[in-house]
N, C-alpha and C positions, 0 to 999 in steps of 0.2 A: 786746289785738289780736285781732280775730276770725279764726277759722280758715277758710282757703279750701281747699275740696276740689277737686282737679283730677284729672280722668280722662285718662290718656294712652293712646291707642289705638295699637297696634302696626301700623304701616303694612305694606301687603303687601310682602313681601320674601322673601329666602331666606337660609338659613344655609349658609355655605361652610366646609367643614372641609378645610383644607390641611395635609397631613402631610408633613413633610420629615424623613427619617430615614435614617441609614446602617445597614448590617447591624451587629448587635452585635459588639463586639470578642471577647467570650467567648460562645460558643454554649452555652446551658444547657438547651435543649429537645430537640435532635435529635442522634442518634449519627452522622449522615452526615458524611463528610469530603469537603470540596470547597473551591472557590475562586470568589468572585463578583468580576467585573471590571465596573466602571462605564463609562459612555460616556466620561467624562473620561479614564480610563486607557486605553481603547480607542483614542481619537483622539490621545492625547499620546505614546504609546510609539512608538519607532522600529521598526515592523514592516516587515520586508523584503518588499515587494510588497503590504503592507497587506492581508494575508489573515487574516480572523478566526480561522481554525483555528490560526494561530500562537499565539493567546492561550492555547490549552489547554496548550502546552508550558511556559507560565509557572507552571502549578500544580505544587506539590511532589508528587513521586511519578510524574509523567509523563515518559516517555522517547521519543525518536524511534523510528520503525519501522526495520527492517533494510532495506538497499538492495535494489531490484528486488522488493520484496514486493508485496502487494496494493495498499497505499496508492499506491505509485508507478505501478503498472500500471493501476489502475482509477480512482483518485481524481483524475481529470484536471481536473475542474471546479475543484478546490481546489489546482491546480498540483502534485499528487502529495504534498501535505503530509498528515501523519498523526501519530498518537502512540499509545503503549501505556501502560496504567496497570494497576497491581496484578497484573502478570504476565499480562495478557490480550493477545491479538493486536490489531494496529492496526485490523483490520476488525471488531472486536467493540465499537466505540463507537457510541452512538446519538445522532444530532443531530436536534433539533426547533427549529422557528421558530414562535413564537406558538402552541405546543402542537400543531403539525402536522409530520409527519415530513419530513425533507429527504433521506431515503435511497432509493436504489434497491436492490431486494432481491437481485439476482444476486450481486454482489460486495460489497454493503453499502458503497457509496460515495456521496459527495455528488452530488446532481443540480443544485444551484444554489450560488452562492457570493455571498451578500449582502455588500454594501459595509460596511466598518466604520463609515461615516458614517450607515448606516441601522440600526445596532445600538444599542439603548438599554441593554441589559443582557446580560451573558454570564456564565453560571454552569456550572461544571464540577463535577459530583458524582462522586467517584471510588470511594467505598467506603461500605458500611453504609447505603445509601439504602433508603427504605421500599418497601413493596409497590406503591406508586403507579406505579413505573417498572420497566420490564423489557425483554424482547425480547432484550437482549444482556447479557453479563456484564462488559463494560468500563465506560468512563465514560458518564454521561448528561450530554450538553451541551445545555443549555436556553437558547435565545436569545430575546430579546424585541425586536421592532422598534420603532423610534421612532414617535411619534404627534404630531399637531399640537395646538396649544393656542389660547387666546383671542387670541393675538397673532401676527401674521405674522412668521416668521423664516426664514432660509435661509442658504445658503452656496454658494460656487462656488470651485473649487480645481483646481490642477494640480501634479503632482509630475514632475520632469524629471531624467533621468540621461543622462550622456554619458561615453563611455570616455576622453575627453581629461582628465577629472578623476580617473580611477581609477589604481590601482597595477597593476603587471604581475602576472599570475598566475605562480606559482612555475615553471610549465612553459612560459611564453611564451619565445619565442626572444629572447635579450638584445639582439641587433642588429636586431631588427624592431620596427615600431610595435605598440602595444597593439591587439589585435584589436578591431574596432568593436563598440560597444554603445550602443544607443539604447533608452530606456524613457520612455514618457509615460503617466501615470495621471491622469485628469482626471474631473471630475464636478460635480454641483450638487445641492442639495436645497432643498426649500421646504415649509413647513408653516404652517398657520394655520386660522382658523375658516371654515366655510361658513355656519354659523348659531351665533351667539355662545352659549356655554354649553351647546350641544346637539350640534353636528355639527362635526367637525374632519377635516382631511386632512393627509397627509404624503406627499411623493414624493421619490425620489432616483434619480439616473442616475450611472453610473460606467463609464468605458471604460479599457481597458488595452492598450497596444501595446508589445511588446518585439521588438527586433531585436539579438540577441546572438550574437557569435562565441565559441564554446567551443573549448578547446584540450585535446588530449591527445597523448601520444606512444605509438607502438606499433611493432611489428616487421612489416614487409611483406617478402615474397620479393623477392630481387634480380632484376635484369633477366636475368642469366645463368640463374638457377634457372627463371625463367619460360620460357626457351627450352629447358630440359631439360639444361642444362650443370651437372653436379655435380662438376666437376673441381677446384673451389676449396674454400673453407672454409665449413663449416656455420655460419650466423649464430646458430643456437640453442646450439651448443656451443663455438664458437671452435676447433673441430677439423676435420680433413679429413672430408668426407662418407664414409659407408661405401660399399661397392660397391653400386651400383644394379642390381638384377636385373631381367631380362625375365621377368615372371610366367609367360609361355607356355613358357619353356624352363628357367628357373631359372639361367640363365647371366648374368653381368654384361654390361651394355651396353659396347660399346667406348668407351674413354677416359672412362668414366662419364658418357657423354652419351646422353640418350634422343633417338632420331631424331625429327625433326619429324613424320614420318608416323605415329608411335606416340602422339602427343599427342592426348588426347580433344578433340573439337570443343567440347563444353560447357565444359570447363575453359579452353580457349583463349579462348572468347568471354567468359567471366566475368572472366578476367584482363585482357582488353582494356578492361574498365570500371573496373579498379582502378588507383589512382595508383601511380607508381613511388616508391621511397624518395627523400626529399628532404634528409635530413641526410647530406651527403656525407662528413663527418668522423667519422661514428659508428664507433666501434671494433667489432670482431667480438664478437658476443655481446651487443651493446647494441641498444636501440631505434634504428631508423634513419629513422623518419618522424614528422614533426610534422604533426598533423591539426588543421584549423580548420574547424569546422562551424557552420552558421548555425541558431540557434534562433529560431523565430518564434512569437509569441503575439498573438492578437487576441481580446479579451474585451469584452463589453458586458452590462450588467445594469441593469434598471429595477425599482424597487419603488414601489408605490402603496398607501397605507393610508387607510381611512376609519373614524372612530369616531363613533358616534351614541348619544345618550342617549334610549332610547325613553320612559323614565319614571325617576323617582328610584331605582326598584328594578331596572331592566332596562337593561343596557348592551350594545350591539351593535357589532361591528367586522368589517371585511373587509380583507384584505390580498392583493395579487397581486404575485408576483415573476417576472420574465422574465430568462432568462440565456442567452447565446450565447457559445460559445468555440471557437476553432480554433487548434491548436498543431502545430508541426513539431518533432520531436525528432531532432536529427542523429545522435546516438549512442545506439543501442539494443543492449543485450547479448543474446546468445543464451542463453536460460534453461537450455539443456541443456549449456552449455559454460562455461568459466571464462577464455576469452580476452578481450583487450581488444575494445571495440566495433569494428565495421566502420568504415572511413573514410567521410567525407562522400559523400553520394549514395545511401546505403542506409538512410536514416532512416524515421521512421514519423509519419504524420499522425494526430492525434487530435482529433475534433470533438465538442462537447457542446452539446446544446440542452435546456434545462430550463424548466419552468413550475411554479409552486407557488401554489396558492390556499388561503386560510384564511378561514373564516367562524366567528365566535364570538358566543355569547349568554351573558352573565353575569347570573344572576337572584338577587336577595336576597329570598327568601321572607319571611324574618324575620331579625332580627340573628344568630340562632344557626343559620340554615340557608341555605346558599349553594350554588347549582348553576352549573356552568360547562360548556357544550356547545361542541364544536368539530366542524366539518366541514372536511375537507381533501382537496385533489385535487393530486397530484403527477404530472407528465409528464416523461419523460426519453427522449432519443434521443441515443445516443452511437455513434460509429463510430471504428474504428481500422484504418488501412490503411497498408501500406508505400508508399514513394514510387514504387516500380517495379511496383506491383500490376497495372497495365494495360499493361505493356511488351511483352507477347507474346513474352518471351524464349524459352521453350521451343518455341513454334510456329515461331519464326524458324530454329530449328535442326532442324526436322523431327521433333521428339520427340513421339510420340503418348502421350497419358496417359489413364488411366481417367476415365470421365465423372463429372461432379458438382461438382468443386471449381471455384470461380470465380476463384481467385488465379492470375493470369497473370504473376506476378513472377519474380524470380531466386532460385534455390534458396539455402538457408542452408548454408554450408560451414564445418565445424569442422576446422581443421588445428591440432592442439595447438602452442601457443607463439606462433603468428602471430595477427594481428588476425583477427576474424571476417571471412569473405568472403561477399558477396551480402547478401540481405535477411535479417538476423539476427533480426528479430522473427518468431518461429515460430508465434505465436498470432494470426494475422490472415489475412483480414479478420475483424472482429468487429463485430457490430451488436447493440445493446441498445436496445429500444424498450419502455418500461414505462408503464402507467397504474396509479396507486394511488388508491383511493377510501377515505377514512378517516372514521370516525364515532367520536367519543370523548366521553364524558360523565363528569364528576366531581362528586360531591356531598360537601359538608363539613357536618357536623352537630355542633355543640358542645352537650354536655349534661353539666352538672355539671363534674366534673374530667376528663371525657373529650372528646377531639376525634376524632370518627369520620369516616373517609373511605371512600367507596364509589365504584367506577367501572368502566368497561368501555371497551375499545378494539377496534373491529371494522374490518378492512381487507379490501378486495377488490382483487386484483391481476389485471391483464390484461397479459400479458407476451409479447414476441417476442424471441427470442435466436437469433443465428447466430454461430458461431465455427468457423473452419477451423484446426485444429491441423495444422501441417506442410502447409498448403495449397500452398505453393510448393515443398515438398520439403525435407527435412533430411538432410544427408549428413555423417557423422563418419568421420574417417580416423585410423588408429591408427599410433603411432610405435613405434620399437624392435622388439622381438620380435613385436609384433602387425602389423607392416607386411608387405605382400606383396612390396614391391620394395626395401625398405631404409630408407625414411623416409616419414613421413606426406605430405609435400609431393609426393614423386615418385609416390606412390599417387594423389594428387589429379590430377597431370598425366596419368596413365595411365587415369583414370576408374575407379579401383578402390576405392570406399568400403568401409569395414569394416561400417558400419551405416547404414541408411536408413529414413526414415519418409515417407510421402506420403499425403494424404487423397484419397479418392474418395467420391462420393455427396454428398447435400445434408443438412446438419445443422441447418437452420433450422426453426423452428416456433413456434406460438402456444400459450401456456399460460394456464390459469386456476387460481387457488387463493385461499384465504382465510386470514386470521389473526384469532384471537380471544383477547383477554386480559381477565380480570376480576379484581378484587381488593377486599379490605377492609383497612383499617389503623386503628389506634387510637393516639392519643397520650394516655396516661394520666398525669396529674399526681397521683401518689400522695401527694405532700406539696409543700410550697413549694420544696423543694430537688430532689426526685427525680422524674424523668419516665421512664416506661417506654413504649417504642414496640414494637408488634408488629403483624404482619399476615400475610396469605397471598395469593399470586397464582397463578393458573392460566393457562397460555398454550398455544396450540395452532396449529400450521401444518398446514393440509391438504396432502397431497402434490399436486404440480402435475399437472394432467390436460391433455394436448395436445389442443386442439380440432380439429386436423387428423386425429386418429386415429393418429398415427405415434409409435411408441415401441418400443424394444427395449433389453434389458440382457443382460449376460453372466450365464450361469448360474454362481453362485459355486462350484458343485461340479465344473464341467467347463469348462476354458478353450477348448474348441472347440464349445461349445453356447450358443445364444442363445435368449432368451425374447422372443417377439413379442406385442405387444398384439393381441387378437383379440375385444374386446367387441362390435365391429360386424361380425365376420366378415371383417376386412380383412387377416388374415395372408396369405392366398393372393395377394392383389394386391401386398402388400409384398414377397413373395418372387419375384414375377414380374420380376426384375431380372437382365439378362444377366450383369452383374458378379457378382452374388451367386451365380448359377448356376455360373459359372466357378470361383469361390472354393470353393463347396461341392464341386464335382467334384474340384478339384485338392488341396484341403487337408482334405476330409472334414468341413466344417462341419455342424453339426446344429442343428435349430430345434425349440422347443416353443412352444405357444401359452400365453397368459396363463391360459386356463382350465385347461390341463393342469398348469400350475405353481401353480394356486390363488392367483392374484394379481389385484388390482383393476386398473382401467383405467390408473391411474397407474403400475403395476408396482412401486410403493413402498408398503409398509404404513405406516399412520399411526402416529405415536408420541404417545400421550396422556400420557406421564409428564412433564408440565410444571408440576408443583406446586412452588411456591417460597415456603417460610415465611421470615419475617424477624423478628428480635428485637434490640432495642437498648435502651440506657439513657443517660441524661444526668443527672449529679449535680453540683449546685452546691455546691462544697466550702466556699465562703466564706459562702454565703447572700446575697451581695450582687452576684452575677454577675461576680465577679472571678477566680474559679478554678473549673475544671470538670473532671470526669473523665467521659469518654464512651466507650462501647464498643458493638459490635454484631457479629452473626453472622447468616448466612443462606445460602440457596441462591439462585443466580442462574442462569437458563437462558442457554444459548448456542445459540440456535436457528440452524440451519444456513443458511449462504449458499445461495441458491437456484440457483446455477449447476449444482447437481446435477440440476435440471430438464432442462437441456440435455444432460446425460449420458445421458438415456434416448433420445437420438437420435444417439449417437456410437458405435454398434456395428452390426454386420451384422444385417439387410441394408440398413439405412438409410444408414449411413456405414461405410466400410471405411478403416482406417488400414493401408495396405499396408506391410508390414515386410520389410526385407531384412537379412541377416546373412551375411557372407562368411566361412564357416568352412573353405573349401577351403584357404586359405593355411596352415592348421595341419597339413595333411596332407604337408607337405614340398615342396621346390622342384619346380616343374613339374607338381604334382598337379592344379592347377586346370584344369578342362576335361576331366579324365579320368573315366571312368565310375564309378570307385570313390569319387570325391570329391563333396562337396556342390556344388550349382550355383554358378556365378560370379555375383556381384552386380555389376550395371552400372547406369548411369543409366537406360537404356531399360527394363530389367526392373524397376527400382524404381518407375517411374511406371505400369507396367501391372499387374503382379500381385505384385511382390516375389519373394522366393524362400523365404519362411516364412509360416506361418499369419498372417492379418491380426491387428492389434492392436485391442482395444476400449478405449474410455475409458468407464467404466461406474460405476454406483452399485449396491450390493447391495440387494435388496428390503427387508432389515431394517435399513436405515440408521437410526441413533439420533441424537437431539439431545444435544449436550453439556450438561453442567451444572457449576457451580462452587460450591464451598464458600468463602465469604470471611468474614474476621473482622478486627476492628480494635479497638484500644485507644488512646485519645489523652488527653493531659493539656494543658490550656490555662490560661494565666495572663496577666492584664492587668498588664503591668509598669509602665506609666504610663497616664494617661487616653487615650492615643492609640496605645499600643503593646501588642501581644499576642504571646506566645510559645506555640507548640504543639509537643509532642513526641508522635510517634505510632508505633505498630507496626501494620503491616498484613500480612496473609497470605492466601494462597488455595491451594486444591487443586482442580484441574479433572480431569474424567473424560469419556471418550467424545468428545473433540475429534477433528475430522477431519484426515486426512493423505492423501497420495497413496501408494497401496500398489501392489505388483507381485504380482498373483495369478499363480501358476505361474512364479515366478522360478526360474532355474536353480540347482540344488543346488550350493553352493560346493565347490571342490576341497579336498582334504586334502593334507598333505605327501606327496608321492610317489604320490598316487592322483588321477587325473583323474576328475571326475564331470561336473558341468555339465548333467546331464539334467533334463528337466522332470517333475515329479511327476504332472502331468496331460497329456493330449494337447493340442497347440497350442503357442503361443508366449507370451512375457511379455504380460501384460495390465495396463494401468493402471486401477486401480479405486480408489474412495474407501473408506477404512476409517475407522471411528469408534472408535478404541481408544487414542488418545493420552492420556496422563496428564501433568499438569504441576504444578509446585509453585513457590510464590513467597513470599519473606519479605523484609521491608524495614523499616528504621528511617527515619523522615522527621522532619526538624526544620524549622520554619517560624517566621520572625519578620516581623511586619507592623506598619507604622506608618501610621495614617490620620489625615490632617489636611486640612482644606479648603484650606489655603494653606501654603506652606513646603515642607518635605521630606516626601514620602511614599514608602514603599518596601515591597516584599514580597520576602523572601529565602527560598529553600527549598533544603534539602539532602536527597538521598536516597541511602541505602546499602542496596542490595538485590541479590537474586540470584534468577534465574529458571531453572528446570530443566524439561526436557521431552524427549520422544523425537521430536518433529517440531514445527515452528513454523508450518506453513502448508501450503497446497496448491500453491504455485507452484514452477516450475523443477525442480531435481533434489533438492528436499527430501524424499528418500525414502531408505530404508535401504540401506547397502551390502550387508547380509545380512538379507533379510526373515525368515529363520528364527532370527535372534538379535537381537531387538529390544532386549535389555538392553544390547547394545553401542552402541545409539543414544542411550541416556540421557546427556544432557550439557546444557551451557548452551544456553538458548534463543537463537535467532538474534538476538533483540532484547534480550538481556541486556545490561545496562549497570550495572556495579558501583557507580559513583559518578556523581552528577550534581548540579551546583549552579547555581541560577539567581538572578539579582537583577534586579528591575525597579524603577525609581524615577522619580519626577518631583520637580523641585525648582524652585519659584518663587524666583529669586535675590532676596536681601534688599536690593534697591535700589529707589529711587523712592518715590513717595507711598504713605504707609501702611506703609512698611518701616523697617528699622532705619537704613539708610544712604542717602545721596544723596537726601534727600527733597525738595530744592528746586533751582531753577536749572538750569543747563546739565547738571550731573551727573545730575539726575533725568531729563532728556529723553534723555540718552545711555545711562544704565545702567539705567533703569527698564524694567519690563515684559518682562524676559527669563526664559525657562524652559529648564531643562536636563532631559532625560530619558535614561534608560539601560536597556539590557538586557545583562547579562553572563551568558554561558553557559560552564561548564566541565564537561566530561564525559569519562569513560574510553571506550575503544573497545569495539566489539561483537565477538563471537567469530566465527571462521572455520574452515573445514576445508580441508586440502590434498587434492588428488585426483591420480590418475595419468593419464598420457596414453594408457595402454593398458588393455584390459579382458580380462585373462587369468585372472580368478578363477573362471570358470565360471558366474557369475550372468548373463552376457550383458546387463549393464546399463551401457552405456558412460556415463562421467561420474560414477559413484558409487564406483568402486574407489579405495581410499585406500592410501597407502604405509605402511610401518612407521614407528613413532615410537621413536627410540632415545635421545632426550634432550629436555629442555624446549625448545620452539621460541622462546619469548619472551625477548627480549634486554633488558638493562637500558636505561633511557632514553638513557644516555650513548653507547650503541653503535648506536642505531637511526638510520637516515637513509633517504631514498627509495630508494637503491640497495641497501639491506640492512636491511629492516624487521624480519625475523625470521631465525632461524638455519636456513639451508637444509641445514646438515649434521646437523640434528636428525632428518632424514628419510632413509629408505633404501628401495630397491626390495624388496618382498617376495621371499622365496626363489622361484627359478624351477626347474622340473623338466622333464624331457623324457621322452617316450614315442614310440610309433610314429607318433603324429599330430603330433609336434612339441613346442613349448614350452607350458607352462602354469604358472600361479602359484596362489597362495592369497590370500584377502583380507588386506589390511594390518591391523595391530593399532592404527593411529591411532584414537583416540576422536573422537567428533564435537565439533567446535567447540573445538579446543585452542589455536588461534592468536588472539591479541588484535589487532584492527585498530587503526588510529590513532584517537585520541580527538579531541576538538574543543575549541577555545578561541576564543571570539568575543565581542567587545565592540562593541555597536551603540550609538550615541549620537545625540541630536538636540538642537539649539539653536534656539530660536524666540524671535521678538520680536513683540509686539503693538503695533500702531499705532492709536490710537483717533481716528477721524475725527469721531465724534459720540457721543452717549450710547449709540446702538444699532448704530453702524456701525464696523467695525474691520477692519484688514488684519493677517494673520499671515504673517510671512516666516520660513521654517524651513529649516534644513540638517540633513540626516541623514547620518551616517557609519556605514556598515555594514563590520564587521571593521576597526574604527578603527586597531588596531595592525598590521594587515596580516599577521596570524599565518597561516602556511600550514596549512590544514586538508586533510590528504591523504585521498584516496579509498583503496579497498581495494587491497592488493598483489596481484600475480599468484599464483595458487594451483595451477597445474599443475606438478607435480614434474618436474624435469629440463629444463624449458624455460628460455629466456633471461630471461623475465619472472618466474620464480619468486622470490618474496620481494621484488620490486621494485614501486615505485609509479610510475604513469604519468600520473596526473592529480590535480588538487586542486579544492577548492571555490573559490568566488569570492574574489578578492583584495579589498583595500579599494575600496569604491565610495562615491561622494558623490552625494547627491541634494539638489536644491533644490526648494522648493515655495512657492507663494503662495496664500493663502486669503482670501477675502472673507467676512466674517460680518455678518449684519444681523438 
C-alpha cells in the first residue's frame, strides 16, 4: 500500500490555560501564619450583619477589641467591628482592597465597607509575614474584589429581620413586648464580558437599613432628689442621706431639703430633659429605670470593576467603590467616667462617606520577571455629632462662654453611681476629611532557586481634622469626703462641680504629609525541602505640616509654656487673641517660637528609625508536602496614628481647654468664698476661664514610632487528604507604643503627708507619650478540613496572654500615678486568655449525587440543603475598679483606684448579673486629715484585676437551593444568631461604693432570626 503524506496545518487559535487550585493544605514555602477565606465561605457563613471584617475573627489567634476602644469609636464604616492579633492593638491592623489601602490615617480606621458579595478572596496574615507588607504591626488583611468573566452572571438578594421572631433580651421587661427591631439588607450584582476574552466588568450594590430598640437599665435620681429633698433614703446606699450642707455656711439645710432658690438653673434645665425612673417596684439600692433607645443605620455601597487584557503579557484593571453611611447611637458612654450611658435623647450621630479607586497594570516581561503596579485614591469624610449639638442649651440659660467652640449642646455630667447626664460623648463634634494618593509597584524576579521581590509604596496625604474635646463642657462631681455638700448629686443641684473641662478656640486645620516604604525580599529554596525567607523594609512618615500655618505644642519641660510655629512669622498674629491674652495675664502662660525651640514647621522632629528586617524558614519534614515546620522572626513598625497631627492645634494660643478644680471644699466647712481659700468653681466660671491654668492636649517634639519584635514557630501536618492540623507558638514584644500621659500630674500623697503639688508651674496637661512596652505569648491550635462538597470546617483555639502598661489613647487609659508606671503593668485591656472558634459548611448528604434520598419525592424534599455554623467561645477581658472621689493628690478624677484586699473574681457558680465580682474584695484607701481637711493616698489595686463576662455564641444558617434551570436558581436561607439564646453580658459597674458596683445592666443581642432570598443566574 503506498504511503500517503498528509500535512496538517494548525489553524489560527489560542491556547487557554485554566488553573483551578486550592491553597495547599500544608504550607511548605512561607513562614507566614494566616488564614485564607474563599468567596464560597464568605457568602455561606452566617455573618451577623454580613460585614467582611467579621471574617478576621474566624482566624485562629484573633480576639475582639476592648469596649469603647478605637475600633468602636472610629471604625464606624465597619459598624465598630475590629480585632486584635498577636498582642497588638485593634487599630494596628492594615486593610487593603486590590492592593490599595482602605484606611484613613488619623485613627487608622476603615473608610469603606465592601459587600461580602463583592469579595472574591479574603486573606488574613497575622505573623511572620515578609518585608512586602508593613506600616502596622498587627494583621495584614488583603482583599480581592470579584471580576467578571466570559459568561454573564449575577445575583439579587434581600436579608430580613423582625423582632417578632426574636427572643427577649435578658434585661427586657418580662411583662412588655420585645422592643422593635427591623433590619433589611439588600443588593444585587452583575458580571460578564464587554468584549469576549478581552474586557470584563463586575458591579455590585448593597444597602443596609436597621431600626433597632436597645435596652439597658440604670439608676436615675428620684423625683424627690431632683427637687432637693434628701430626707428619704439614698438609692445608692439604701441608707439615709447624710446631712446636706449649705456650702456657703457649712450648716445643714433645714430638714435636709435644699430650697428651690438654691438650685442651680443649669442643673434644673438639664434635669427637665431627663426621664423620671420608670421601674416603680425597684428596691432601694437597685437600678430604677428601664431605658429603650433607638439605633438607626442607613448604609449604601456600590462597587464597579473592569478588567482588560491589553495583550497576552499586560493586564489592566480598574475598580471604584462608593460608600455612604449614617448611624445614630442612642447610648454613648462618657470616656472619662464609668457610669452607665445617659438615657435616650443624648446619643451621637456618626456619618461616613468613602470613595476608593484602584488602577492596576500587571506586566509579564518574561516568565521569570513580573511587575505589578497600583495607583490608588482613597477619600473619606466622617463626622460625629451629639444629638443636641445645635440645641443652644447654654445660650438659653444666658451662660456666656469663651469664643471658638462650635458645640452648642448639653454639658456632660458625671455623678458617680447614676447614669451619665447630658451629652456624654465628650469628643465631638469631630470632622475627618482625608485624601490619600497611593503609588505602589512590586517586581518579582525568579532566578535559579531565588524568588526576589522588590517594591515601593509612596503615599501623599491631604488631611483636614477638627475635634472638640469637651466642646459642650464636662463636669465631674465627687461623692463622700470629696463632696462640698454631702453627696455628689446635691453638689450637682447646687452647681458645685469638683472638676471641669471646656474647650475654647478653633482646633481645625489642614495638614500635608507623606509616607514612603521600600523593601526587598528573597525566597531562597536551599533544597527541595528547605526554604529560607529574608528581607528588609524601610518606612518613613513625614511629620504633618499644617498648610494654614497654625501649630502649637506644650513645652515638655514647662507645663505653662507653649511653643508656637513661626516659620512664616505668624507667631505674633497667633498670639493676638483676647482669650490668650487673658489667660497669659491670669495664669502666667509663656510662649516660645519654633525658631527659639529649634523645631521645624511641623513642631515634630522626623523619626527615620523605620528599618524592619525579617527572617523565616519553612522545612518540608516529609519531603511530600505532608508535614512542615515553619518559623520566623522580625521587626514590624507600628507607625503612629496621625491624630497627633491635630494635637499641634490643641494647645494655647490656638485652642484652650479651660480647666477648673474646686479645692476650696478641702479647706473646711464655710471656707469656700473666703479670701484664704482657692476660688469657687461654678458653671459660669468654667465656661469663661476656669479657675486653674488651661490644659493642653499635645504631642512632644520627639515623639517616636513604635516597633515590635515578633516571632513564631509552627508545625503542620496533613492528617487526611483534606484535613490539616497546625500547632503554633507566637510571641511579640513591643516598645515605644503611644499612651495618654499626664505631664505635671500632682505628686501623690503619702500616709499622713499631704502633697498634691505640681512639680512644674501650671496644671495637669494631657500629652502623648511613646514609652509603652508590651509582651504577648500564645499557643494556637488549628484544625481545617477542605472539601469541595460535603463537610468543611476550620476550628481554632488560642491560649494567650497580653501584658502592657497602657492599651491605647482613649478614655481614661492613663496611670493612677504617673510617677510609678511599674504599678500600671498588667493585663492588656484586650487580653483574652482563651478563645475558640469553629466555622463550618455542610452540604447535607441527601438528593442526587449524594448518599441518601437520591430519587423521587425524598430527593425533591431533602436534596440541596446546606448547613453552616459559627461557634464562638471566649473568656472575658480585664477591668479595673475606680473610686468616686479623687483625694490622692494627683488631681486626676476617674483614675484613683481602691485598695484590693482579696481576689475579686468569683467562681462561676457564684456569679450572676447582680453580683459579678466580689465587691468586698475592695476597700477605700486610708483617709487622713490636716488643716485643709481630708486627703487620701492612691489605692493599691493593680491595673485590670477584674475579669469581665465572657462570650458564648452559636450562629447557624440553613439554606435550600431550588434549580429553575441549568443557570438559574433560587436560594432560600434562614440564619439564627445566638441560636441558644445565651445571655452575653456587658461589663459590670466599676465605681466603688455605688449601687451599680459589681452589677451588670445590659447584655448583647438575644437570639435573632433572619430570612433571606437570593436569585442566582
